[in-house]
N, C-alpha and C positions, 0 to 999 in steps of 0.2 A: 501391260499384257502379261498374263501368267500362263505358262504352258505346263500341264500336268499329264499324268498317265491314267489315273483312275479316279472315279468319284470318291470323295473324302480326302484326296490329296490337297484339294484347294483349301480345306479348313484346317486339317491337323498340321500341314506344313506351312501354308502361306496365309492362314486366316487373319493373323494379326496385322500383317502388312496391308492386306486387302481392306480390312475394316478401317484402319487408320486412314488410308487413302480416301475411302468413301466419306469419312468424317470431314476431310479437307476439301471435298467437292471435286476430287480427282476422278476422272472416269477410269473404270477398270474393265478388263475383258479377260475372261478365263476360257482357255481352250483345253479340253480334256480329250485325250486320244482314244480312250476305250470306255465301254459302259460297265466294266468290272465283272464280267460273267465268270471269271475264273476264281473269284474270291472264295476263301475257305468258309467264311461266315455267309450263310445264304438266306437267313431269315425264314420266311414261310414259302419261299420260292421252290417249285417242284421241277423247274427246268432252267436251262441257261437263259432262254429268251425271257422267261418271267423274271428272273433275277435282274437281267439287263434293264427291263422296263422299270422295275422297282428302283434300281440305282440311278436311272436317269431322273426320275421324280425326286429322289433324295438329293441329287446333285443340284437341281433347280431350287429346291427349298433351302439348301445350304447357302447357295449364292445369294438368295433373297435376304437371308439373315445378315450376311456379310455386307450387304449393300452394293454387290457387284452390278455394274452397269449393263454388261452384256456377257452372256455365257453360251458356250457351244460344246456339244459332245459329239465326237466323230465316231466312225464305225470300225476302227481297227480292233483286232482280236486281242483281248486281255491275255497276258501271259505269253504272247507270241511276237512281241514287237521286234525282237532281234532278227526275225525272218522277213521283216517288211523291207521293201526296196527303199533304200535311204533317200535317193533323190526324189522319189514320189512323195514321201512323207514330208520332206523338207519343202518341196514345192507348195504343198498345202499351207504350211506355216508362212512361207514368203508371201503368198497371196493375202493371208489374213493380216500380216504385219503392214503390208502396203495399203490395205483397206482401212485398218484401224489407226495406223500411224502412231504407235506408242512412243513415248519418250523413254520409258523404262521397260525392260523385259526381264521377267523372273522365271526361273525354272530350277530343276534339281541340279545338284552337283554331279560330276561324272562318277562319283562313288556309289550313286544309287540311293543316297539318303540313309536314314537310320536303319532301315531294313535291307540295305544293299540290294534293292530290287532291280533285276535286269531291265524291266520296262522303264524304270526311272532313269537308268543309264542311257537307254536309247533316246528317250525324250530329251534328255540333256544334250545329247549329240545333235539331234535334229534342230532343236531350238537355237543352239549355238550357231550352227551352220546357217540357219535361216536369218538370224540376227545380222550376220555378215552379208549374206547373199541378197537380202532385201534392199540393201543400199547399193548394189552393183548393177549398173545398167545392162551388162551383158548377160545377166542371169534372168531367165524367164521374162524377156521384154514384153511378152504378150500379157503379162499380169499387171501391167500398169507402171506408172512412174516409180523410180526407186524411192525408198524411204530409209533414212538412217536414224535408228533410235539412238538416244544419247548414252544409255548405259545398259549393260547386261549383268545381272546378278545371279549367282548360284545360291540356293539355300544350303546352309551348312549348320554346324552344331557345336556346342561346348560340352555335350554329354552323350553317353551311349545307352542303349537299352540293355538291361541286364541279361535278357534271355536271347540276345541276337549276336551274331558275329559282328564285331566292331567295324564300322566303315573306315575309310581313309579320307576324312573330310578336308576340304580346302580351308586354310586359315581364314577366319572371318575378318572382314574389314568394317562391317556394320553391326552394331549391337542395337537392336530395335526394342525399345521399351513398349510393351503391348499391354501393360496393366490396365490402361483405360478401356481397352476393348477385349480383355481376357474372357469375360463372361460371354460376350457375343461369339467369340471364337469357339468356345465349348458348346454354346447353343447351336451353332452351325453344325458341329460334329454330331450333336444329338439328333439332327434331322436324318442322319444316316442310320435308320432304325435297323436295317439288315446287318449293320456292323456293330451292334450293341455289345457283343462279347469282346470285340477288339477295344472298344472304348473302356469297358470295365477293367480289362487287363492293363491298360496303359494309364488309367486315371491317376494312380499314385505318382507315377513318373512325371507326367505332365503337370500334376498339382505342385510338384517340387520344383520343376524347371520351367514352368510355363509362363513366367513373367516377361520373358524376352524371346525374340527370334533373332537368328544370326544369319547374315548374308555375306557373300564375298563378291566384290566388284571384279568381274572377269574381263570386261572389255568396255571401252568408252570411245565416244566419237572424237574427243579431244585428248591429245597426249597430256598426261598429268602424273605427278609423283604418287606413289603408294601412300595412303593415309587412312586413319581411322575416322569413321563417320558415325553419327547417331541417327541418320535419316537417309533413306534411299534417294530423296530429292534434294539433298543438301547442295546449295549453290546454284540450283536450277531456277 
């Protein structure tokens, strides 16, 4: 289960991991909290509602390219997630974790990712809390039996964008080789036609650094020593 803030997060951030999982027959579920109406790049949209509808379709097309099993786009307001009631947003994710029953949960790090986006920071907080609360019987008992996922990973990085304030990333514990699915990841990004200027701006950077994705293991069901891994599902 992958929890993101905006359409295109699923591919530019997590696309390699999602495509690799699909190739192994692992079910994947992407939950996106907003439809991206506050984006700087707006394609041919003349209103927020039109941009939102466009980006919803782009998100669905991207997930199809990546082989995502199920995807869902919620109705929170893009660019305003810091004003959302934390418990309410977390409750929505707890319900979905108990329904989908993921073994692995992925989301942004608390630094907000390469662009230090506040929405990414909030999604990280909600997904982390939901990861823990989904397994606790006293939290939202009306949402069904508890479910404890095996692992929680944050997306992290070994490089920074040259035109952005550097984030403060979590040290990575997983270096994921995504060369076998690299073209599929970029094809998924190309489905986001409204964001074409962003793709053009970042093409050189991701062309140089795009052979790997980096993740940090932040929580696990079983106590274990810190270690480097090459696979999110190693030992499972």
